[in-house]
Backbone as CSV, one residue per row, in Angstrom:
resi,resn,N_x,N_y,N_z,CA_x,CA_y,CA_z,C_x,C_y,C_z
1,MET,-27.346,22.149,11.068,-28.490,22.502,11.970,-27.836,23.218,13.170
2,PRO,-28.001,24.527,13.250,-27.388,25.348,14.270,-27.610,24.824,15.689
3,PHE,-28.810,24.328,15.911,-29.163,23.848,17.251,-28.210,22.810,17.783
4,LEU,-27.650,21.960,16.859,-26.797,20.920,17.320,-25.374,21.367,17.738
5,ARG,-24.981,22.548,17.245,-23.614,23.103,17.607,-22.523,22.082,17.254
6,SER,-22.598,21.528,16.087,-21.613,20.598,15.727,-20.437,21.326,15.019
7,ARG,-19.213,20.893,15.177,-18.081,21.459,14.468,-17.950,20.834,13.083
8,ASP,-17.230,21.464,12.202,-16.840,20.883,10.877,-15.831,19.737,11.041
9,CYS,-15.075,19.875,12.180,-13.924,18.948,12.340,-13.614,18.883,13.850
10,TYR,-13.310,17.631,14.255,-12.916,17.486,15.676,-11.508,17.014,15.856
11,SER,-10.731,17.121,14.825,-9.328,16.661,14.899,-8.499,17.724,15.655
12,ARG,-7.695,17.253,16.639,-6.839,18.245,17.347,-5.745,18.691,16.479
13,PRO,-5.307,19.900,16.516,-4.233,20.390,15.666,-2.968,19.550,15.799
14,GLU,-2.647,19.136,17.044,-1.427,18.336,17.280,-1.530,16.988,16.569
15,ASP,-2.744,16.417,16.555,-2.983,15.142,15.889,-2.833,15.286,14.341
16,VAL,-3.424,16.426,13.842,-3.303,16.717,12.370,-1.826,16.832,12.010
17,TYR,-1.028,17.525,12.775,0.421,17.715,12.557,1.132,16.300,12.579
18,ARG,0.825,15.528,13.632,1.526,14.249,13.816,1.208,13.314,12.626
19,VAL,-0.079,13.245,12.203,-0.465,12.353,11.081,0.232,12.878,9.783
20,ALA,0.178,14.171,9.572,0.751,14.767,8.312,2.220,14.387,8.244
21,LYS,2.962,14.592,9.374,4.412,14.282,9.330,4.620,12.814,9.150
22,ALA,3.804,11.951,9.776,3.992,10.554,9.644,3.834,10.077,8.173
23,ARG,3.018,10.826,7.461,2.728,10.512,6.068,3.620,11.181,5.082
24,GLY,4.702,11.828,5.581,5.808,12.303,4.746,5.757,13.750,4.349
25,MET,4.823,14.551,5.069,4.766,15.957,4.732,5.930,16.715,5.381
26,ASP,6.688,17.505,4.560,7.755,18.336,5.093,7.211,19.553,5.770
27,LEU,6.142,20.106,5.205,5.536,21.310,5.800,4.039,21.021,5.997
28,VAL,3.501,21.615,7.076,2.030,21.334,7.346,1.232,22.621,7.393
29,ALA,0.254,22.813,6.589,-0.579,23.986,6.606,-1.973,23.627,7.132
30,ILE,-2.430,24.261,8.112,-3.764,24.044,8.620,-4.642,25.285,8.145
31,THR,-5.720,24.957,7.394,-6.502,26.000,6.812,-7.964,25.834,7.265
32,ASP,-8.260,26.106,8.542,-9.628,25.979,9.033,-10.530,27.121,8.363
33,HIS,-11.875,26.794,8.401,-12.803,27.784,7.878,-12.893,29.038,8.846
34,ASP,-12.423,30.208,8.269,-12.623,31.419,8.948,-12.074,31.477,10.370
35,SER,-11.010,30.768,10.531,-10.369,30.726,11.892,-8.872,30.329,11.703
36,ILE,-8.076,30.913,12.584,-6.634,30.506,12.648,-6.331,29.936,14.006
37,ASP,-7.364,29.636,14.842,-7.119,29.246,16.181,-6.383,27.931,16.242
38,GLY,-6.706,26.946,15.318,-6.012,25.656,15.332,-4.592,25.838,15.047
39,ALA,-4.216,26.570,14.046,-2.800,26.732,13.673,-2.063,27.490,14.743
40,MET,-2.716,28.488,15.360,-2.030,29.277,16.438,-1.842,28.305,17.689
41,GLU,-2.808,27.528,17.953,-2.664,26.565,19.089,-1.518,25.623,18.855
42,LEU,-1.337,25.134,17.618,-0.261,24.256,17.289,1.111,25.027,17.433
43,LEU,1.154,26.256,17.036,2.404,27.041,17.194,2.722,27.305,18.635
44,GLU,1.680,27.454,19.460,1.927,27.572,20.917,2.557,26.352,21.537
45,ARG,2.082,25.232,21.016,2.629,23.931,21.505,4.030,23.622,20.939
46,ARG,4.313,24.193,19.772,5.576,23.992,19.124,6.182,25.293,18.665
47,PRO,6.593,26.151,19.710,6.990,27.511,19.331,8.274,27.583,18.474
48,ASP,9.084,26.508,18.476,10.328,26.494,17.701,10.162,25.902,16.251
49,ALA,8.911,25.403,16.019,8.673,24.718,14.697,8.832,25.680,13.545
50,THR,9.514,25.209,12.517,9.661,26.018,11.332,8.920,25.339,10.117
51,ASP,8.193,24.251,10.414,7.498,23.580,9.347,5.953,23.678,9.403
52,ILE,5.541,24.774,10.073,4.056,24.968,10.225,3.672,26.182,9.449
53,ILE,2.628,26.174,8.542,2.152,27.330,7.852,0.847,27.636,8.392
54,VAL,0.620,28.903,8.927,-0.635,29.380,9.399,-1.497,29.730,8.216
55,GLY,-2.523,28.933,8.001,-3.400,29.140,6.900,-4.851,29.400,7.354
56,GLU,-5.639,29.718,6.408,-7.107,29.917,6.673,-7.839,29.752,5.357
57,GLU,-8.979,29.120,5.440,-9.952,29.112,4.287,-10.996,30.123,4.575
58,VAL,-10.900,31.271,3.814,-11.829,32.421,4.056,-13.091,32.206,3.239
59,SER,-14.191,32.173,3.843,-15.511,32.067,3.175,-15.975,33.449,2.832
60,CYS,-16.179,33.697,1.550,-16.519,35.060,1.051,-17.789,34.872,0.180
61,ARG,-18.302,36.086,-0.292,-19.428,36.049,-1.251,-19.040,36.741,-2.474
62,LEU,-19.538,36.261,-3.581,-19.449,36.883,-4.859,-20.558,37.877,-5.003
63,PRO,-20.328,39.202,-5.086,-21.425,40.217,-5.084,-22.410,40.029,-6.228
64,ASP,-21.924,39.621,-7.409,-22.844,39.335,-8.526,-23.313,37.906,-8.415
65,GLY,-24.514,37.688,-7.943,-25.100,36.406,-7.767,-25.073,35.878,-6.350
66,ASN,-24.306,36.579,-5.418,-24.222,36.208,-4.049,-23.901,34.670,-3.815
67,LEU,-22.944,34.212,-4.542,-22.481,32.837,-4.435,-21.367,32.833,-3.389
68,GLU,-21.238,31.637,-2.752,-20.102,31.459,-1.788,-18.868,31.178,-2.491
69,VAL,-17.752,31.722,-2.010,-16.382,31.520,-2.579,-15.465,31.287,-1.466
70,HIS,-14.541,30.329,-1.612,-13.563,30.053,-0.643,-12.107,30.373,-1.100
71,LEU,-11.415,31.215,-0.321,-10.024,31.490,-0.646,-9.078,30.859,0.413
72,GLY,-8.123,30.037,-0.098,-7.131,29.483,0.801,-5.928,30.416,0.919
73,VAL,-5.669,30.814,2.188,-4.615,31.858,2.480,-3.484,31.105,3.207
74,TYR,-2.289,31.424,2.790,-1.101,30.765,3.341,-0.097,31.855,3.907
75,GLY,0.053,31.865,5.251,0.857,32.794,5.883,0.025,33.917,6.512
76,MET,-1.104,33.517,7.104,-2.047,34.404,7.729,-1.495,34.854,9.042
77,THR,-1.885,36.102,9.434,-1.538,36.648,10.731,-2.815,37.010,11.449
78,GLU,-2.691,37.230,12.742,-3.886,37.542,13.500,-4.510,38.906,13.083
79,ALA,-3.622,39.858,12.755,-4.188,41.208,12.355,-4.857,41.025,10.958
80,LEU,-4.236,40.319,10.040,-4.794,40.153,8.685,-6.134,39.363,8.816
81,HIS,-6.072,38.351,9.651,-7.336,37.599,9.835,-8.506,38.497,10.220
82,ALA,-8.267,39.346,11.153,-9.322,40.264,11.633,-9.747,41.210,10.529
83,ASP,-8.827,41.633,9.735,-9.197,42.535,8.582,-10.095,41.788,7.583
84,VAL,-9.694,40.598,7.141,-10.432,39.941,6.094,-11.868,39.478,6.550
85,GLN,-11.918,39.179,7.888,-13.268,38.795,8.374,-14.232,39.874,8.198
86,ARG,-13.812,41.087,8.262,-14.738,42.197,8.138,-15.109,42.447,6.660
87,LEU,-14.395,41.891,5.749,-14.576,42.095,4.307,-15.257,40.980,3.571
88,ARG,-15.678,39.887,4.245,-16.070,38.696,3.629,-17.321,38.769,2.743
89,ARG,-18.072,39.855,2.857,-19.246,39.999,2.028,-18.935,40.228,0.551
90,ASN,-17.690,40.556,0.295,-17.240,40.802,-1.094,-15.874,40.137,-1.295
91,VAL,-15.824,39.137,-2.112,-14.567,38.433,-2.337,-13.496,39.263,-2.999
92,PHE,-13.896,40.219,-3.804,-12.893,41.046,-4.369,-12.238,42.028,-3.375
93,ASP,-12.993,42.414,-2.385,-12.385,43.202,-1.339,-11.434,42.360,-0.494
94,VAL,-11.701,41.124,-0.226,-10.802,40.241,0.480,-9.554,40.054,-0.352
95,ALA,-9.706,39.828,-1.650,-8.540,39.486,-2.475,-7.651,40.751,-2.468
96,ALA,-8.246,41.931,-2.588,-7.447,43.147,-2.654,-6.656,43.341,-1.366
97,ARG,-7.265,43.064,-0.237,-6.570,43.212,1.043,-5.422,42.206,1.123
98,LEU,-5.635,40.955,0.681,-4.553,39.970,0.764,-3.434,40.318,-0.192
99,ARG,-3.729,40.895,-1.322,-2.678,41.359,-2.289,-1.891,42.471,-1.616
100,GLU,-2.617,43.418,-0.958,-2.004,44.536,-0.317,-1.021,44.085,0.783
101,ALA,-1.452,42.983,1.490,-0.573,42.418,2.462,0.580,41.646,2.017
102,GLY,0.580,41.338,0.710,1.679,40.487,0.141,1.537,39.053,0.553
103,VAL,0.322,38.579,0.880,0.215,37.130,1.348,-0.285,36.323,0.173
104,PHE,0.274,35.113,0.051,-0.090,34.240,-1.041,-1.412,33.535,-0.695
105,PHE,-2.296,33.485,-1.766,-3.591,32.903,-1.577,-4.097,32.293,-2.849
106,ALA,-5.070,31.461,-2.784,-5.589,30.770,-3.985,-7.122,30.674,-3.870
107,LEU,-7.734,30.530,-5.094,-9.134,30.260,-5.134,-9.387,28.774,-5.067
108,ASN,-10.079,28.312,-4.027,-10.249,26.861,-3.800,-11.465,26.331,-4.557
109,HIS,-11.319,24.970,-4.978,-12.376,24.254,-5.617,-13.325,25.133,-6.427
110,LEU,-12.867,25.579,-7.563,-13.395,26.668,-8.397,-14.902,26.484,-8.629
111,LEU,-15.403,25.313,-9.088,-16.793,25.220,-9.494,-17.696,24.621,-8.423
112,HIS,-17.181,24.414,-7.268,-17.983,23.741,-6.157,-19.258,24.515,-5.907
113,PHE,-19.213,25.814,-5.848,-20.327,26.690,-5.471,-21.019,27.326,-6.648
114,TYR,-20.503,27.117,-7.854,-21.081,27.787,-8.996,-22.448,27.347,-9.310
115,ARG,-23.413,28.224,-9.517,-24.849,27.916,-9.822,-25.307,28.950,-10.832
116,PRO,-25.966,28.417,-11.885,-26.785,29.391,-12.736,-27.878,29.911,-11.801
117,PRO,-28.457,31.142,-12.063,-28.370,31.824,-13.349,-27.177,32.802,-13.461
118,THR,-26.267,32.745,-12.467,-25.039,33.588,-12.537,-24.361,33.274,-13.860
119,PRO,-24.128,34.182,-14.708,-23.389,33.943,-16.002,-22.023,33.437,-15.742
120,LEU,-21.536,32.423,-16.507,-20.219,31.875,-16.332,-19.155,32.878,-16.454
121,ASP,-19.251,33.805,-17.397,-18.205,34.819,-17.625,-18.122,35.778,-16.369
122,VAL,-19.297,36.098,-15.784,-19.276,36.890,-14.538,-18.577,36.128,-13.416
123,TYR,-18.907,34.878,-13.259,-18.284,34.068,-12.235,-16.771,33.911,-12.409
124,LEU,-16.378,33.725,-13.672,-14.943,33.527,-13.904,-14.113,34.808,-13.801
125,ARG,-14.747,35.954,-13.518,-13.977,37.160,-13.210,-13.164,36.918,-11.921
126,LEU,-13.574,35.929,-11.168,-12.771,35.611,-9.884,-11.352,35.282,-10.280
127,LEU,-11.113,34.703,-11.443,-9.816,34.276,-11.776,-8.882,35.477,-12.003
128,ASP,-9.417,36.628,-12.289,-8.612,37.820,-12.488,-8.185,38.449,-11.101
129,ALA,-8.814,37.967,-10.034,-8.564,38.532,-8.735,-7.580,37.710,-7.877
130,VAL,-7.226,36.556,-8.380,-6.420,35.631,-7.550,-5.135,35.322,-8.273
131,PRO,-4.043,35.054,-7.499,-2.803,34.632,-8.094,-2.673,33.075,-8.338
132,ALA,-3.605,32.341,-7.786,-3.491,30.867,-7.876,-4.761,30.160,-7.818
133,LEU,-4.834,28.925,-8.285,-6.045,28.066,-8.152,-5.641,26.777,-7.477
134,GLU,-6.631,26.304,-6.669,-6.478,25.005,-6.096,-6.847,23.997,-7.266
135,VAL,-5.841,23.267,-7.718,-6.084,22.432,-8.921,-6.323,21.001,-8.564
136,ARG,-6.045,20.630,-7.274,-6.406,19.320,-6.764,-6.875,19.416,-5.303
137,ASN,-8.094,18.982,-5.140,-8.702,18.992,-3.855,-9.069,17.478,-3.488
138,GLY,-8.663,17.103,-2.359,-8.862,15.712,-1.951,-10.297,15.236,-1.802
139,ALA,-11.204,16.229,-1.803,-12.655,15.837,-1.726,-13.379,16.078,-2.944
140,MET,-12.735,16.561,-4.000,-13.399,16.845,-5.289,-13.153,15.690,-6.312
141,LEU,-14.064,15.580,-7.225,-13.882,14.514,-8.286,-12.716,14.744,-9.117
142,GLY,-12.111,13.670,-9.586,-10.877,13.796,-10.444,-11.187,14.601,-11.672
143,GLU,-12.383,14.479,-12.294,-12.742,15.203,-13.498,-12.767,16.728,-13.216
144,HIS,-13.223,17.054,-11.990,-13.274,18.440,-11.618,-11.890,18.972,-11.418
145,ASN,-10.992,18.259,-10.770,-9.601,18.679,-10.520,-8.887,18.848,-11.875
146,ARG,-9.023,17.863,-12.781,-8.356,17.955,-14.057,-8.771,19.172,-14.842
147,LEU,-10.111,19.507,-14.811,-10.549,20.700,-15.530,-9.933,21.944,-14.957
148,ILE,-9.900,22.066,-13.628,-9.342,23.273,-12.999,-7.819,23.347,-13.309
149,GLU,-7.165,22.237,-13.360,-5.693,22.241,-13.699,-5.529,22.804,-15.082
150,ARG,-6.428,22.399,-15.993,-6.269,22.879,-17.332,-6.592,24.390,-17.465
151,ILE,-7.602,24.819,-16.709,-7.933,26.235,-16.714,-6.743,27.013,-16.187
152,ALA,-6.091,26.554,-15.121,-4.992,27.282,-14.525,-3.863,27.397,-15.526
153,ALA,-3.668,26.369,-16.307,-2.540,26.424,-17.253,-2.837,27.319,-18.467
154,ARG,-4.060,27.644,-18.791,-4.351,28.234,-20.019,-5.254,29.515,-19.869
155,TRP,-5.363,29.985,-18.652,-6.222,31.135,-18.400,-5.477,32.444,-18.829
156,GLY,-6.278,33.305,-19.450,-5.734,34.725,-19.686,-5.130,34.829,-21.081
157,PRO,-4.824,36.031,-21.495,-4.290,36.305,-22.801,-2.920,35.835,-23.003
158,PRO,-2.439,35.587,-24.249,-1.110,35.126,-24.448,-0.105,36.092,-23.796
159,GLY,0.933,35.498,-23.122,1.918,36.314,-22.501,1.637,36.700,-21.069
160,ALA,0.334,36.443,-20.637,0.015,36.761,-19.243,0.565,35.754,-18.311
161,PRO,0.887,36.107,-17.072,1.407,35.121,-16.127,0.420,33.974,-15.915
162,GLN,0.932,32.741,-15.888,0.059,31.615,-15.589,-0.362,31.585,-14.134
163,LEU,-1.627,31.191,-13.900,-2.030,31.103,-12.526,-1.205,29.945,-11.826
164,ALA,-0.791,30.235,-10.593,-0.094,29.236,-9.821,-0.999,28.151,-9.372
165,ALA,-0.503,26.947,-9.016,-1.334,25.825,-8.665,-1.066,25.431,-7.192
166,VAL,-2.099,25.145,-6.435,-1.976,24.573,-5.154,-2.864,23.372,-5.012
167,ALA,-2.690,22.561,-3.947,-3.437,21.366,-3.753,-3.601,21.138,-2.184
168,GLY,-4.598,20.462,-1.814,-4.742,20.128,-0.371,-5.786,19.084,-0.164
169,SER,-5.713,18.484,1.008,-6.592,17.293,1.342,-8.027,17.645,1.566
170,ASP,-8.308,18.885,2.019,-9.654,19.239,2.511,-10.228,18.169,3.404
171,ALA,-9.364,17.687,4.321,-9.710,16.657,5.225,-10.366,17.128,6.494
172,HIS,-11.600,16.578,6.778,-12.337,17.025,7.971,-12.246,15.925,9.027
173,THR,-11.479,14.862,8.723,-11.019,13.872,9.739,-9.584,13.569,9.513
174,LEU,-9.019,12.762,10.446,-7.615,12.424,10.358,-7.359,11.450,9.155
175,ARG,-8.403,10.766,8.704,-8.280,9.698,7.783,-7.589,10.199,6.490
176,ARG,-7.761,11.395,6.052,-7.225,11.824,4.717,-6.151,12.847,4.872
177,VAL,-5.782,13.259,6.097,-4.741,14.222,6.293,-3.423,13.759,5.571
178,GLY,-2.843,14.658,4.730,-1.591,14.309,4.109,-1.709,13.395,2.861
179,THR,-2.879,13.155,2.347,-3.069,12.230,1.248,-3.168,12.996,-0.053
180,THR,-3.318,14.341,-0.009,-3.240,15.181,-1.174,-2.373,16.418,-0.782
181,TRP,-1.486,16.785,-1.733,-0.496,17.792,-1.328,-0.035,18.569,-2.557
182,ILE,0.778,19.591,-2.278,1.457,20.393,-3.327,2.931,20.240,-3.066
183,GLU,3.688,19.947,-4.100,5.181,19.740,-3.983,5.822,20.870,-4.762
184,ALA,6.813,21.533,-4.125,7.548,22.543,-4.726,8.965,22.600,-4.086
185,PRO,9.941,23.128,-4.863,11.336,23.207,-4.338,11.453,24.271,-3.258
186,GLY,12.268,24.086,-2.313,12.532,25.076,-1.274,13.232,24.437,-0.024
187,ARG,14.186,25.198,0.511,14.905,24.706,1.700,14.137,24.964,2.915
188,ASP,13.218,25.902,2.930,12.443,26.164,4.059,11.034,26.642,3.702
189,ARG,10.215,27.004,4.724,8.882,27.374,4.509,8.762,28.590,3.516
190,ASP,9.559,29.561,3.670,9.429,30.811,2.836,9.812,30.510,1.405
191,GLU,10.868,29.736,1.210,11.313,29.378,-0.104,10.229,28.457,-0.796
192,PHE,9.678,27.600,-0.048,8.546,26.760,-0.627,7.446,27.621,-1.093
193,LEU,6.960,28.602,-0.289,5.837,29.439,-0.684,6.181,30.321,-1.886
194,ARG,7.425,30.801,-1.908,7.834,31.541,-3.101,7.848,30.667,-4.356
195,SER,8.253,29.448,-4.243,8.222,28.549,-5.359,6.808,28.324,-5.878
196,VAL,5.947,28.058,-4.979,4.510,27.855,-5.320,3.972,29.131,-6.016
197,ARG,4.245,30.273,-5.390,3.738,31.519,-5.928,4.265,31.715,-7.341
198,ASP,5.446,31.279,-7.626,6.124,31.462,-8.934,5.685,30.428,-9.938
199,GLY,4.730,29.530,-9.533,4.227,28.606,-10.502,4.999,27.256,-10.556
200,ARG,5.883,26.990,-9.564,6.706,25.762,-9.621,6.097,24.637,-8.754
201,GLY,4.825,24.806,-8.353,4.183,23.788,-7.548,3.633,22.640,-8.418
202,ARG,3.660,21.435,-7.912,3.079,20.324,-8.577,2.085,19.560,-7.677
203,PRO,0.833,19.387,-8.114,-0.069,18.710,-7.224,0.177,17.183,-7.182
204,GLY,-0.092,16.615,-6.057,0.073,15.171,-5.882,-0.990,14.590,-4.989
205,GLY,-1.146,13.278,-5.063,-2.050,12.597,-4.102,-3.424,12.318,-4.689
206,ARG,-4.379,12.163,-3.892,-5.707,11.592,-4.233,-6.689,12.678,-4.568
207,ASP,-7.657,12.317,-5.490,-8.802,13.097,-5.698,-9.875,12.554,-4.753
208,GLY,-11.140,13.069,-4.883,-12.180,12.613,-4.026,-13.308,11.896,-4.840
209,ALA,-14.237,11.326,-4.109,-15.386,10.680,-4.694,-16.536,10.665,-3.649
210,LEU,-17.562,10.000,-3.965,-18.747,9.968,-3.144,-18.381,9.494,-1.743
211,PHE,-17.698,8.376,-1.579,-17.495,7.819,-0.259,-16.387,8.628,0.467
212,THR,-15.608,9.390,-0.299,-14.609,10.297,0.433,-15.360,11.276,1.308
213,VAL,-16.372,11.914,0.718,-17.172,12.929,1.420,-18.051,12.286,2.499
214,ALA,-18.695,11.191,2.152,-19.601,10.492,3.023,-18.813,10.013,4.279
215,ALA,-17.636,9.467,4.090,-16.849,8.914,5.222,-16.411,10.094,6.117
216,ASP,-16.061,11.209,5.556,-15.766,12.387,6.419,-16.971,12.796,7.209
217,ALA,-18.126,12.822,6.602,-19.423,13.210,7.258,-19.672,12.306,8.469
218,TYR,-19.579,10.989,8.172,-19.895,10.061,9.276,-18.783,10.110,10.347
219,GLY,-17.550,10.408,9.977,-16.525,10.548,10.964,-16.813,11.771,11.885
220,VAL,-17.235,12.870,11.319,-17.512,14.034,12.117,-18.738,13.751,13.040
221,ILE,-19.772,13.029,12.486,-20.910,12.667,13.316,-20.499,11.829,14.495
222,ALA,-19.651,10.857,14.255,-19.197,9.950,15.303,-18.479,10.785,16.453
223,ARG,-17.589,11.722,15.987,-16.842,12.502,16.953,-17.779,13.491,17.708
224,TYR,-18.837,13.931,16.954,-19.817,14.818,17.627,-20.570,14.024,18.736
225,VAL,-21.044,12.840,18.443,-21.718,12.059,19.443,-20.805,11.781,20.583
226,ALA,-19.531,11.439,20.337,-18.565,11.238,21.364,-18.362,12.503,22.282
227,SER,-18.358,13.587,21.657,-18.249,14.850,22.434,-19.508,15.043,23.405
228,LEU,-20.672,14.689,22.909,-21.816,14.778,23.747,-21.706,13.808,24.936
229,ALA,-21.018,12.698,24.716,-20.854,11.705,25.794,-19.696,12.094,26.700
230,GLY,-19.071,13.228,26.469,-17.958,13.660,27.287,-16.571,13.250,26.789
231,LEU,-16.524,12.677,25.599,-15.220,12.256,25.044,-14.799,13.165,23.950
232,GLY,-14.473,14.424,24.339,-14.106,15.419,23.369,-14.395,16.815,23.882
233,PRO,-14.355,17.843,23.078,-14.576,19.194,23.525,-15.970,19.349,24.141
234,ARG,-15.996,20.174,25.163,-17.251,20.454,25.860,-17.937,21.674,25.240
235,ASP,-18.733,21.503,24.229,-19.445,22.635,23.544,-20.818,22.820,23.977
236,HIS,-21.344,21.965,24.941,-22.737,22.100,25.325,-22.820,22.014,26.841
237,GLY,-23.859,22.743,27.278,-24.268,22.668,28.682,-24.984,21.383,28.963
238,ALA,-25.255,21.091,30.211,-25.827,19.766,30.569,-27.255,19.627,29.845
239,LEU,-28.107,20.623,30.017,-29.407,20.433,29.400,-29.362,20.324,27.807
240,HIS,-28.616,21.212,27.303,-28.420,21.195,25.756,-27.788,19.871,25.362
241,ARG,-26.831,19.317,26.069,-26.243,18.096,25.704,-27.241,16.947,25.786
242,ALA,-28.118,16.956,26.833,-29.163,15.905,26.914,-30.131,16.054,25.724
243,ALA,-30.459,17.253,25.324,-31.357,17.454,24.213,-30.784,16.914,22.910
244,CYS,-29.463,17.235,22.696,-28.783,16.784,21.497,-28.613,15.341,21.459
245,LEU,-28.350,14.670,22.635,-28.302,13.209,22.711,-29.645,12.602,22.341
246,ALA,-30.702,13.174,22.831,-32.026,12.749,22.463,-32.324,12.810,21.025
247,PHE,-31.936,13.947,20.435,-32.101,14.153,18.991,-31.304,13.124,18.178
248,THR,-30.052,12.862,18.638,-29.209,11.911,17.968,-29.849,10.539,18.025
249,ALA,-30.400,10.122,19.147,-31.027,8.817,19.226,-32.255,8.730,18.340
250,VAL,-33.078,9.764,18.265,-34.256,9.751,17.512,-33.908,9.726,15.994
251,SER,-32.767,10.341,15.639,-32.379,10.409,14.217,-31.672,9.153,13.685
252,LEU,-31.466,8.159,14.503,-30.720,6.943,14.089,-31.374,6.309,12.828
253,PRO,-32.622,6.206,12.768,-33.273,5.606,11.542,-32.983,6.357,10.260
254,VAL,-32.648,7.598,10.311,-32.405,8.385,9.111,-30.918,8.753,8.860
255,GLN,-30.057,7.946,9.490,-28.650,8.209,9.301,-28.139,7.819,7.964
256,PHE,-28.991,7.419,7.004,-28.587,7.295,5.614,-28.526,8.657,4.906
257,LEU,-29.128,9.655,5.563,-29.246,11.009,4.937,-27.772,11.638,4.559
258,PRO,-26.770,11.499,5.430,-25.506,12.037,5.058,-24.990,11.428,3.754
259,LEU,-25.188,10.080,3.558,-24.789,9.455,2.357,-25.636,9.971,1.188
260,ALA,-26.946,10.142,1.336,-27.815,10.662,0.254,-27.446,12.133,-0.075
261,ILE,-27.082,12.878,0.869,-26.692,14.291,0.584,-25.389,14.319,-0.108
262,ALA,-24.455,13.465,0.303,-23.192,13.362,-0.410,-23.385,12.945,-1.882
263,LEU,-24.223,12.025,-2.119,-24.487,11.509,-3.436,-25.099,12.628,-4.276
264,ALA,-26.126,13.369,-3.694,-26.705,14.461,-4.467,-25.649,15.522,-4.809
265,GLY,-24.739,15.811,-3.854,-23.742,16.821,-4.063,-22.777,16.372,-5.169
266,LYS,-22.385,15.092,-5.185,-21.423,14.660,-6.205,-22.043,14.588,-7.563
267,CYS,-23.371,14.274,-7.665,-24.060,14.297,-8.960,-24.141,15.707,-9.452
268,ARG,-24.381,16.659,-8.546,-24.483,18.025,-8.950,-23.117,18.587,-9.458
269,GLU,-22.000,18.155,-8.681,-20.689,18.549,-9.042,-20.367,18.040,-10.401
270,LEU,-20.678,16.773,-10.693,-20.402,16.219,-11.992,-21.107,16.851,-13.185
271,ARG,-22.373,17.237,-12.883,-23.146,17.948,-14.002,-22.496,19.320,-14.247
272,THR,-22.158,19.995,-13.123,-21.566,21.364,-13.318,-20.250,21.263,-14.065
273,VAL,-19.457,20.399,-13.627,-18.095,20.200,-14.326,-18.237,19.910,-15.776
274,ARG,-19.170,19.019,-16.168,-19.353,18.632,-17.471,-19.947,19.712,-18.352
275,GLN,-20.879,20.486,-17.781,-21.474,21.652,-18.525,-20.446,22.660,-18.739
276,VAL,-19.812,23.069,-17.698,-18.790,24.173,-17.794,-17.574,23.662,-18.662
277,GLY,-17.196,22.461,-18.373,-16.032,21.846,-19.079,-16.315,21.747,-20.581
278,GLY,-17.582,21.341,-20.899,-17.921,21.277,-22.312,-17.735,22.593,-23.005
279,HIS,-18.280,23.658,-22.363,-18.163,25.011,-22.910,-16.700,25.458,-23.117
280,LEU,-15.946,25.272,-22.018,-14.531,25.713,-22.051,-13.686,24.912,-23.032
281,THR,-14.008,23.582,-23.187,-13.281,22.781,-24.101,-13.533,23.292,-25.537
282,THR,-14.827,23.634,-25.777,-15.059,24.143,-27.179,-14.292,25.427,-27.452
283,VAL,-14.162,26.241,-26.473,-13.352,27.490,-26.602,-11.922,27.159,-26.740
284,LEU,-11.338,26.326,-25.849,-9.953,26.055,-25.893,-9.518,25.269,-27.139
285,ASP,-10.376,24.481,-27.632,-10.048,23.683,-28.803,-10.308,24.317,-30.065
286,ALA,-10.892,25.510,-30.063,-11.141,26.264,-31.288,-9.868,26.606,-32.061
287,PRO,-9.845,26.534,-33.324,-8.581,26.833,-34.099,-7.986,28.149,-33.677
288,GLY,-6.733,28.171,-33.449,-5.983,29.378,-33.163,-6.203,29.927,-31.697
289,SER,-6.937,29.152,-30.866,-7.158,29.605,-29.476,-6.211,28.916,-28.558
290,ASP,-5.366,29.661,-27.899,-4.461,29.071,-26.886,-4.915,29.335,-25.495
291,HIS,-5.825,30.340,-25.305,-6.169,30.715,-23.932,-7.655,30.930,-23.820
292,VAL,-8.165,30.821,-22.565,-9.616,31.097,-22.378,-9.826,32.657,-22.555
293,PRO,-10.795,33.010,-23.356,-10.858,34.484,-23.737,-11.686,35.324,-22.853
294,PHE,-12.204,34.795,-21.730,-13.104,35.655,-20.874,-12.228,36.816,-20.197
295,ARG,-10.935,36.534,-19.960,-10.184,37.508,-19.258,-9.731,38.631,-20.201
296,GLN,-9.844,39.858,-19.791,-9.391,41.008,-20.620,-8.002,41.360,-20.309
297,ALA,-7.227,41.709,-21.324,-5.881,42.106,-21.117,-5.828,43.450,-20.321
298,PRO,-4.899,43.625,-19.483,-4.736,44.860,-18.710,-4.639,46.087,-19.592
299,ALA,-5.284,47.159,-19.118,-5.250,48.417,-19.924,-3.852,48.959,-19.869
């Protein structure tokens, strides 16, 4: 609800970093939606840090079907961020610009936004535009993550490079930071990213479920209310803050809605994964079939 001016996340970058390190992360990547401000703020506070990856989750559109698509970018710069923000209406334009820049990126939570009537083969053209897939997302169902991991391992014609794998917590509160990760060899940040790009990454940590998403939603709501009370970022003027506080008070009887919305979303996710997974399993398990055949071999 735009009127409320709520953020997706109220966690301070310094706190994200502190929690991630406490939970054993060697490297910390912050991938905010269409922003690198949090990662840049963290670098300003820790200018000598070599364990911070400036990332971004770029929200794009699939031109055929106008579906939303998220690309996770690792190693973003301010100039490149400005470039891709202008291209977000077409995911293929964004992917081409990222390839041109030589920056590693992945297609996040593959089936999260997929909706008929867009044909599946049209949607899966996305896999030809990216070097990697997010095969484990800390907010997605385990069945969803396992299907994407299988697709990443078997996509494309025989002999084609395998899609690299990434993973991340998708945490909108501090509760889940550092509980889902990608592990790869490397003595430093650059070697780690090269290893992931070369397909040597291994996902680890938790999948998601209904209460994973619901708890994040309620956590964000609680931080939003705290910010209205002056305990957090000042995103509202006095009159607007009073109006939002009044709305929050009036909405208390319907605070079951975030749980209901999360439940509906997880039911939809499960249906989509089983429909698509059933189709792909039939293809993959066909005699003599080692790869998903939607992808065309390069001319």
